[in-house]
C-alpha positions in Angstrom: 132.0 101.4 126.7 134.3 98.6 128.0 136.6 97.0 125.5 135.8 93.7 127.3 132.2 93.9 125.8 131.5 91.4 123.1 129.9 92.5 119.8 126.4 91.3 120.9 126.8 92.9 124.3 127.7 96.3 122.6 124.4 96.1 120.7 122.2 95.0 123.6 123.6 97.9 125.7 123.2 100.4 122.9 119.6 99.5 122.2 118.7 99.7 125.9 120.6 103.0 126.4 119.1 104.6 123.4 115.6 103.1 123.8 113.6 106.3 123.0 115.9 107.8 120.4 115.2 107.5 116.6 117.2 104.6 115.1 116.0 104.2 111.5 114.2 106.5 109.0 113.2 105.4 105.6 114.1 108.4 103.4 111.4 107.5 100.8 108.5 107.3 103.2 109.9 109.4 106.1 108.8 106.6 108.5 111.0 106.5 111.6 111.5 103.6 114.1 113.0 104.2 117.5 115.7 101.9 119.0 112.8 100.4 121.0 110.8 99.6 117.8 113.9 98.2 116.0 114.8 96.1 119.1 111.2 94.7 119.1 111.5 93.9 115.4 114.8 92.0 116.1 113.1 90.1 119.0 110.2 89.1 116.7 112.7 87.8 114.1 114.6 85.8 116.9 111.3 84.2 117.8 110.5 83.4 114.2 114.0 81.8 113.8 113.4 79.8 116.9 109.9 78.6 115.7 111.1 77.7 112.2 114.1 75.7 113.5 117.0 78.1 112.6 120.1 77.0 114.5 123.3 78.8 115.5 125.6 78.9 112.5 122.8 78.5 109.9 123.2 80.7 106.8 120.5 83.4 106.1 120.7 85.1 102.7 119.6 88.7 102.3 119.2 90.6 99.0 117.4 93.9 98.5 117.8 97.7 98.5 119.0 99.5 101.6 116.0 99.7 103.9 115.1 99.6 107.6 113.8 96.0 107.0 117.1 95.0 105.5 118.9 96.4 108.6 116.6 94.6 111.0 117.1 91.2 109.3 120.9 91.7 109.3 121.0 92.7 113.0 118.6 90.0 114.1 120.6 87.3 112.4 124.0 88.2 113.9 122.5 88.8 117.4 120.8 85.4 117.1 124.0 83.5 116.2 123.2 82.6 112.6 125.4 83.8 109.7 124.1 86.5 107.4 124.9 86.3 103.7 124.3 89.8 102.2 124.1 89.7 98.4 124.4 92.9 96.4 121.2 93.6 94.6 123.2 94.4 91.5 124.2 90.8 91.0 122.4 89.1 88.1 119.9 86.4 89.3 122.2 83.5 88.1 125.1 84.8 90.2 122.9 85.6 93.2 121.4 82.1 93.1 124.9 80.6 92.8 126.0 82.5 96.0 122.8 81.4 97.9 123.6 77.8 96.9 127.3 78.0 97.6 126.7 79.5 101.0 124.2 76.8 101.9 121.7 79.4 103.0 118.4 77.9 104.4 116.4 81.1 104.3 116.2 84.0 101.9 114.9 87.5 102.6 114.4 89.4 99.3 112.7 92.4 97.8 109.6 91.4 95.8 110.9 93.0 92.5 114.2 91.1 92.7 112.4 87.8 93.6 110.5 88.0 90.3 113.7 87.1 88.4 114.6 84.1 90.6 113.9 80.4 90.0 113.1 78.8 93.4 113.6 75.3 92.1 117.3 76.1 91.4 117.9 76.8 95.1 117.2 73.3 96.7 118.6 74.0 100.2 116.5 77.1 100.7 113.6 76.1 103.0 111.7 79.4 102.6 111.7 82.8 100.9 110.4 85.8 102.9 109.5 89.2 101.4 111.5 92.2 102.7 108.8 94.3 101.2 105.8 93.1 103.3 107.1 90.2 105.4 105.0 87.6 103.7 106.1 84.1 102.6 107.0 84.1 98.8 108.0 80.4 98.5 108.5 77.4 100.6 110.2 74.1 100.0 107.6 71.3 99.6 109.4 69.1 102.2 109.0 71.9 104.7 105.2 71.3 104.7 104.4 75.1 104.9 105.9 75.3 108.4 107.3 78.8 107.9 104.0 80.1 106.5 102.1 78.7 109.5 104.6 80.1 112.0 104.6 83.5 110.4 100.8 83.6 110.9 101.2 82.7 114.6 104.1 85.1 115.2 102.2 88.0 116.7 100.2 85.7 119.0 103.3 83.9 120.2 105.2 87.1 120.7 102.5 88.5 123.0 102.5 85.2 124.9 106.2 85.4 125.4 106.2 89.0 126.5 103.0 89.1 128.5 103.8 92.5 130.0 104.9 94.0 126.7 108.4 94.1 125.2 110.7 96.3 127.3 114.4 97.3 127.4 114.9 94.7 130.1 114.1 92.1 127.5 117.1 93.0 125.3 119.8 90.5 126.1 121.7 88.7 123.3 123.7 85.5 123.6 127.5 85.9 123.7 129.1 84.4 120.5 132.4 82.7 120.1 134.9 85.3 118.6 135.8 82.9 115.8 132.2 82.1 114.8 131.3 83.5 111.3 128.9 86.5 111.6 128.9 87.5 108.0 129.7 85.6 104.8 130.3 88.4 102.3 130.8 87.5 98.7 133.3 89.8 96.9 132.8 90.6 93.3 136.5 91.1 92.5 137.8 92.3 89.1 139.0 88.8 88.3 135.4 87.8 87.7 135.4 85.1 90.4 133.2 85.6 93.5 134.6 84.3 96.9 132.8 84.1 100.2 134.8 86.1 102.8 134.3 84.7 106.3 134.0 87.6 108.7 133.9 86.6 112.3 132.4 88.3 115.4 136.0 89.4 116.2 136.4 91.0 112.8 133.2 93.0 113.2 134.1 93.9 116.8 137.5 95.3 115.6 135.8 97.6 113.1 132.9 98.6 115.5 135.1 99.4 118.5 137.5 101.5 116.4 134.5 103.5 115.1 133.2 104.0 118.6 136.5 105.1 120.2 137.2 107.4 117.2 133.8 109.0 117.7 133.0 108.6 114.0 129.5 108.3 115.3 128.0 109.2 118.7 124.8 109.2 120.6 122.2 111.4 118.8 124.4 112.0 115.7 122.9 111.8 112.2 123.9 109.6 109.4 122.7 109.2 105.8 123.2 105.6 104.6 123.5 105.6 100.8 126.4 103.2 100.1 125.2 99.5 99.5 124.9 98.0 103.0 125.6 94.6 101.4 129.2 95.9 100.9 131.6 95.8 103.8 132.4 99.6 103.7 128.8 100.8 104.0 127.8 97.9 106.3 130.5 98.9 108.9 130.2 102.6 108.9 126.7 103.4 107.8 125.1 100.7 109.9 127.2 98.6 112.4 129.0 101.6 114.1 126.0 103.9 114.1 123.8 101.3 115.8 126.4 100.7 118.4 126.5 104.4 119.4 122.8 105.6 119.3 123.1 107.3 115.9 120.0 108.2 113.9 120.4 106.5 110.4 118.4 107.8 107.5 118.3 105.0 104.9 118.6 106.1 101.3 117.3 103.2 99.2 117.6 104.7 95.7 120.6 104.6 93.4 122.5 107.8 94.6 122.7 110.1 91.6 124.6 113.3 92.6 121.5 115.5 92.5 119.3 113.2 94.5 122.1 112.6 97.0 122.9 116.3 97.5 119.2 117.0 98.2 119.1 114.2 100.8 122.3 115.4 102.4 120.9 119.0 102.7 117.8 117.6 104.5 119.5 115.1 106.8 122.5 117.2 107.6 124.7 114.2 108.7 127.5 114.5 111.2 129.7 112.2 109.2 129.7 111.4 105.5 131.0 108.1 104.2 131.4 108.2 100.5 133.2 106.8 97.4 135.6 108.9 95.3 133.1 109.0 92.3 130.8 111.4 94.1 133.5 114.0 95.0 135.2 113.6 91.6 131.9 114.2 89.7 131.2 117.4 91.7 134.8 118.6 91.1 134.7 117.9 87.3 131.2 119.1 86.6 131.0 122.2 88.9 134.4 123.3 90.2 136.8 122.6 87.3 134.9 124.7 84.7 134.9 127.6 87.2 138.6 127.6 88.1 139.9 126.9 84.5 138.3 130.0 82.9 141.0 132.4 81.7 139.7 135.3 83.7 139.6 133.2 86.8 143.1 131.9 86.3 144.3 135.5 86.2 142.4 136.5 89.3 143.7 133.4 91.2 147.3 134.5 90.5 146.8 137.6 92.7 148.1 136.9 96.2 145.3 137.0 98.8 142.4 136.7 96.3 143.0 133.0 95.8 142.5 132.3 99.6 139.3 134.3 99.7 138.0 132.5 96.6 139.0 129.1 97.9 137.2 129.9 101.2 134.0 130.5 99.2 134.3 127.2 97.3 135.0 125.4 100.6 131.9 126.9 102.2 129.7 126.0 99.3 131.1 122.4 99.2 130.6 122.0 102.9 127.0 123.3 102.7 126.4 120.9 99.7 127.1 118.0 101.9 124.8 119.2 104.6 127.0 121.7 106.4 127.2 119.9 109.8 129.6 117.1 109.2 133.0 116.7 111.1 134.6 115.1 108.0 134.0 113.1 104.8 135.7 109.7 104.7 136.6 108.6 101.2 137.1 104.9 100.6 136.3 102.0 98.4 138.7 103.1 95.6 141.6 105.6 95.2 140.7 109.3 95.1 141.9 111.1 91.9 145.2 112.9 93.0 144.2 116.2 91.3 140.9 116.2 93.1 142.6 115.3 96.4 145.2 118.1 96.0 142.5 120.7 95.3 140.3 119.6 98.2 143.4 119.8 100.4 144.3 123.3 99.1 140.9 124.7 100.0 141.1 123.0 103.4 138.0 120.8 102.8 137.5 118.4 105.8 138.1 115.1 104.1 140.3 112.0 104.7 141.0 108.9 102.6 140.9 105.5 104.3 142.0 102.1 103.1 140.2 98.7 103.5 139.0 95.6 101.8 136.2 93.2 102.3 138.7 90.7 103.8 139.2 93.1 106.7 135.5 93.9 107.2 136.8 96.4 105.8 139.1 98.8 107.7 142.9 98.7 107.5 144.0 102.3 107.8 142.5 105.7 108.6 143.6 109.1 109.9 141.3 112.0 111.1 141.2 114.7 108.5 143.3 117.2 110.5 146.2 114.8 110.6 145.6 113.3 107.1 148.6 113.3 104.7 147.7 114.1 101.1 148.5 111.1 98.9 148.2 108.6 101.7 145.5 106.2 102.7 145.8 106.9 106.4 147.6 105.2 109.2 147.3 101.5 110.0 144.8 101.2 112.8 146.8 101.4 116.0 146.2 98.6 118.5 144.1 96.6 116.0 146.2 96.1 112.8 149.8 95.8 111.8 151.1 96.4 108.2 154.3 95.7 106.3 155.6 96.2 102.8 157.3 93.4 101.0 160.1 95.5 99.7 163.9 96.1 100.4 163.1 99.7 101.1 159.4 100.0 102.3 159.5 103.8 102.6 160.7 104.4 99.0 160.3 101.2 96.9 156.8 100.0 96.4 156.0 96.4 97.4 152.9 94.3 98.2 151.0 95.6 101.2 150.5 92.9 103.9 148.4 93.3 107.0 147.7 91.3 110.1 145.4 91.8 113.1 141.9 91.7 114.6 140.1 92.7 111.4 141.6 90.0 109.1 139.1 87.4 107.9 139.0 83.8 108.8 139.4 82.8 105.2 137.3 82.1 102.0 134.3 79.8 102.5 134.9 76.3 101.2 137.9 77.5 99.3 141.2 76.5 101.1 143.3 77.1 97.9 142.2 80.8 97.6 142.6 81.2 101.3 146.2 79.9 101.2 147.0 82.2 98.3 146.4 85.3 100.4 146.8 84.3 104.1 150.2 83.0 105.0 151.2 80.8 107.9 152.0 83.8 110.1 148.5 85.3 109.6 149.6 88.0 107.2 147.0 88.9 104.6 148.6 89.6 101.2 146.3 92.4 99.9 147.4 92.4 96.2 147.9 96.2 96.5 151.3 97.8 95.9 152.5 100.7 98.0 155.0 102.2 100.4 154.7 102.8 104.2 156.2 105.5 106.4 157.7 104.9 109.8 154.5 105.8 111.6 152.6 103.1 109.6 151.0 105.5 107.2 150.2 103.7 103.9 150.7 105.1 100.4 149.0 103.0 97.7 150.5 102.9 94.1 148.1 100.4 92.4 147.2 96.7 92.2 149.9 94.1 92.0 148.1 92.3 89.2 147.7 95.4 87.1 151.3 96.6 87.4 153.1 96.7 84.0 156.9 96.2 83.8 158.4 98.5 81.2 161.1 97.4 78.7 163.8 99.1 80.8 162.6 97.4 84.1 160.5 100.3 85.5 157.2 99.5 87.3 154.2 101.2 85.7 151.0 101.6 87.7 148.2 102.1 85.1 145.9 103.6 87.8 148.3 106.6 88.2 148.1 107.4 84.4 144.3 106.8 84.4 143.9 109.3 87.2 145.6 112.0 85.1 143.7 111.1 81.9 140.3 111.0 83.7 140.7 114.8 84.4 141.1 115.6 80.7 138.1 117.1 78.9 135.8 114.7 77.1 137.1 111.7 79.0 134.5 110.0 81.1 136.7 107.0 82.2 139.8 105.2 81.0 141.8 102.1 81.2 145.5 101.9 80.4 146.6 98.5 79.1 149.7 97.0 77.5 149.5 96.0 73.8 152.6 94.8 71.9 154.9 96.2 74.6 153.3 99.6 74.2 150.8 101.5 76.5 147.3 102.0 75.0 144.7 104.1 76.8 141.1 102.9 76.2 138.7 105.8 76.7 135.0 106.0 77.1 134.0 109.5 76.0 132.1 112.0 78.1 129.1 112.4 75.8 127.4 114.9 78.1 130.4 117.3 77.8 130.6 116.7 74.0 127.0 117.9 73.7 127.7 120.8 75.9 130.6 122.0 73.8 129.1 120.9 70.4 131.9 118.4 69.7 130.9 115.8 67.1 131.9 112.2 67.0 133.9 112.9 63.8 135.9 115.6 65.6 136.5 113.5 68.7 139.6 111.5 67.4 141.5 114.8 66.7 140.6 116.1 70.2 141.9 112.8 71.7 145.2 113.4 69.8 145.6 116.7 71.5 144.7 115.1 74.9 147.4 112.4 74.3 150.0 115.2 73.8 148.9 116.9 77.1 148.8 113.6 79.0 152.3 112.6 77.9 153.6 115.9 79.3 152.3 114.9 82.7 153.8 111.4 83.0 157.3 110.0 83.3 159.1 109.1 80.1 158.6 105.4 80.7 154.9 106.0 81.3 154.2 107.6 77.9 151.0 106.4 76.2 151.4 105.3 72.6 147.8 106.0 71.5 144.2 106.5 72.7 141.6 104.0 71.5 138.0 105.1 71.9 135.3 102.6 73.1 131.6 103.2 72.4 130.2 101.8 75.6 130.9 102.2 79.3 133.3 99.7 80.8 131.8 96.6 82.3 132.0 96.9 86.1 131.5 94.9 89.3 128.6 95.8 91.5 130.8 98.0 93.6 131.6 100.0 90.4 135.2 98.8 89.8 136.1 98.2 86.1 136.5 94.5 85.2 140.0 95.1 83.9 140.6 91.4 83.0 138.0 91.8 80.2 140.2 94.4 78.4 143.7 93.0 78.9 143.6 90.8 75.8 
């Protein structure tokens, strides 16, 4: 691949070169489309856009579960020159409709079951709504005079007329876009409760895709299980955009990935690369590995030199097999990995690495292959694509805000110059809001969010995430949030009811158990990080669609 290729040229060449190879498999139906069939689907959509008057730069909204149809709409839109607006299916209908209106989308592609909760009259700029489930028209604006409905009925006839000799690989040629044109308008659902439209350009996507290709994260004929939400930048880039640029076979997992369903799918697909979020690894560690290695007999056995290595080798082999057995590495991203889990995985030499990114970089900022990965880090700033700096008098030792600049950095927030100016300075540095340090070779070590940092009475910086990571490994703790109340640290804890049932612990006994946990926790933290008390909460913390706790709701 030549680095002079534009994003659309990369895809045109990939689709032609991999014409007969499998491209997309729907896990639920086992139906597979080759690159030829996917390219034909994209060409049909291009013709439909043309017939219905979609112009370059028009916004096309897309909301639904991961599916081959979802991927086809996304790829057809960016290779046509329109802007795709992927909306997470977890957004409530009011928020989703607000995003569709704010983005000025003129078409909406949506799953039938999601559409049932929408009110078409509240989206006045949308000319038509098309089903992702069966491709039929679901609604059309009265002023459009059923144009989309008519053209959809004529689509097959007009497609055959355009490609009289049949659609072939020679017909795959996409227009070259301006690097600064907006390819994706991705609405974040930040923990501040305010959704902003991140303008990701063709250059931003190109930076992520070319890095993935050169790093051989995916390669021709490799296998990938796409289970993270494709509407989110992380899954979008590395479970879809990079695989389709290399000739990878993507199996699309449309269900909500519970660990059991996911492990079954991984054993069937046997992917060559696994992209995942910390929650999955942490659940396996806490539910399966931790009970095994904390038994008294096992602790005694592991103290014998030599036996520990053999035992860890067995665990490593079982874990590798659980994830399909044929992957080069697992890339963990989207949130920090619990340090205890990370240290254990490193000890058993499990092939994992932790990357760092954000939607505003589409998403990648730093990554290191697992063999060079430094435990506790979030990888090295992407060489040749991104620069990083720490706003601190001593960037290697004193945490400061992480700032990044380069090819992957967004154009700004859509129709929001104030929010853009707040994070993008005049020199093009993106102020991430994350606090950390940076080694000389540009490896990043994240401490926590700037907004969540607590200043202790003696001037020490406290990062609640670090205390929470320790607390979340304690028995009977499902998840936690450390907040400041009256100048003291309080840990809000949502109990692990499943573990309570398993050990026969009642709700009446739980407070006493939490007192013991508090004592253990305070032995593990610095004196200025000691938690004053644990407060139990009855219900799970409210979260954003990407499963981050909405911290602002609990700071009062």
